[in-house]
C-alpha positions in Angstrom: 0.0 0.0 0.0 1.5 3.3 -1.1 1.1 6.5 1.0 1.3 10.0 -0.5 3.1 12.5 1.8 4.1 16.1 1.7 6.8 17.5 4.0 8.6 20.7 5.0 12.3 20.5 4.4 14.4 21.3 7.4 17.8 20.2 5.9 19.1 18.0 3.1 18.6 15.0 5.3 15.5 16.0 7.4 12.0 17.1 6.8 8.7 17.2 8.9 5.8 15.4 7.3 2.9 17.8 7.0 0.4 15.7 5.0 -0.4 12.0 4.6 -2.9 10.3 2.3 -3.3 6.6 2.8 -5.6 6.1 -0.2 -3.8 8.1 -2.9 -5.4 6.1 -5.8 -9.0 6.4 -4.5 -11.1 8.2 -7.1 -12.9 10.3 -4.4 -10.4 10.7 -1.6 -7.2 10.2 -3.6 -4.5 12.5 -4.9 -4.8 14.0 -8.4 -1.9 13.9 -10.8 -1.3 17.7 -10.3 -1.2 17.1 -6.5 1.3 14.3 -6.8 3.9 16.7 -8.2 3.9 18.5 -4.8 4.8 15.4 -2.7 6.2 11.9 -2.8 4.9 8.3 -2.6 6.3 6.0 0.1 5.7 2.3 0.8 4.3 2.7 4.3 4.4 4.9 7.4 5.8 3.4 10.7 3.5 3.3 13.7 4.5 5.8 16.5 5.3 4.7 20.0 3.5 7.1 22.3 5.7 8.4 25.1 4.6 10.3 28.3 4.9 14.0 28.1 6.3 13.8 24.5 4.8 15.0 21.2 5.0 13.1 18.0 6.5 14.4 14.8 6.9 12.2 11.7 10.1 13.1 9.9 11.5 12.0 6.6 15.0 11.9 5.2 14.4 13.3 1.7 17.5 11.6 0.3 16.7 8.1 1.5 12.9 8.4 1.9 13.2 6.8 5.4 10.4 7.9 7.8 11.0 8.1 11.5 9.1 9.4 14.5 10.7 12.1 16.6 9.4 12.7 20.2 10.0 16.2 21.3 9.2 17.3 24.9 5.9 19.1 25.2 5.3 22.1 27.5 2.5 22.2 30.1 0.6 24.5 27.7 0.6 21.8 25.1 -0.6 19.0 27.4 -4.1 17.6 27.4 -6.0 17.8 30.7 -5.3 14.1 31.4 -1.6 14.7 30.7 -1.5 17.6 33.1 -3.3 15.6 35.8 -0.8 12.7 35.4 2.2 15.2 35.5 0.8 16.9 38.7 0.2 13.5 40.3 3.8 12.5 39.6 5.1 15.8 40.9 3.0 15.4 44.0 4.3 11.9 44.7 7.9 13.1 44.3 7.3 16.0 46.7 5.7 13.7 49.2 8.7 11.3 49.1 11.0 14.2 49.6 8.9 15.6 52.5 9.0 12.1 54.2 12.7 11.9 53.9 13.2 15.4 55.3 10.8 14.6 58.2 12.9 11.6 59.1 16.1 13.5 58.9 14.7 16.4 61.0 13.3 14.0 63.5 16.7 12.3 64.0 18.3 15.6 64.5 15.8 16.8 67.1 15.6 13.5 69.0 17.9 13.8 72.1 20.5 11.1 72.4 21.2 9.4 75.7 
C-alpha cells in the first residue's frame, strides 16, 4: 500500500511530514496527478510509539525516503487535561517522598541522644 506525503524541508537529510494520504489512488479521496507533483509516494508509514509528556512528529530523510518518528518534549501549555493531571500526580508523589525523607532527617536531628 503506497502512501502519499508532503513535507517541509528542514535540511538536506531531514523534513517534517505535513500531510499524509493513505488512499492516494482512490477516485474520491485520492490524490490528483497535479497534487502528486507536490509530494512523494512512500511504501508505508511506521507506527508511532506514544511516550509520556512527549509530542509526535513524523520526519523523513528526503535523500533516502526513510520515515522516523521524533518525540519532542511538550510544555505544560501543550498538554491535554489528562496529561496535566498525570504530571501533577507524579510531581506530588515526588514531593511527598522528599517531604517524608526530610521529616525523618529532621526527627533524627531533634531527637535527644542518651
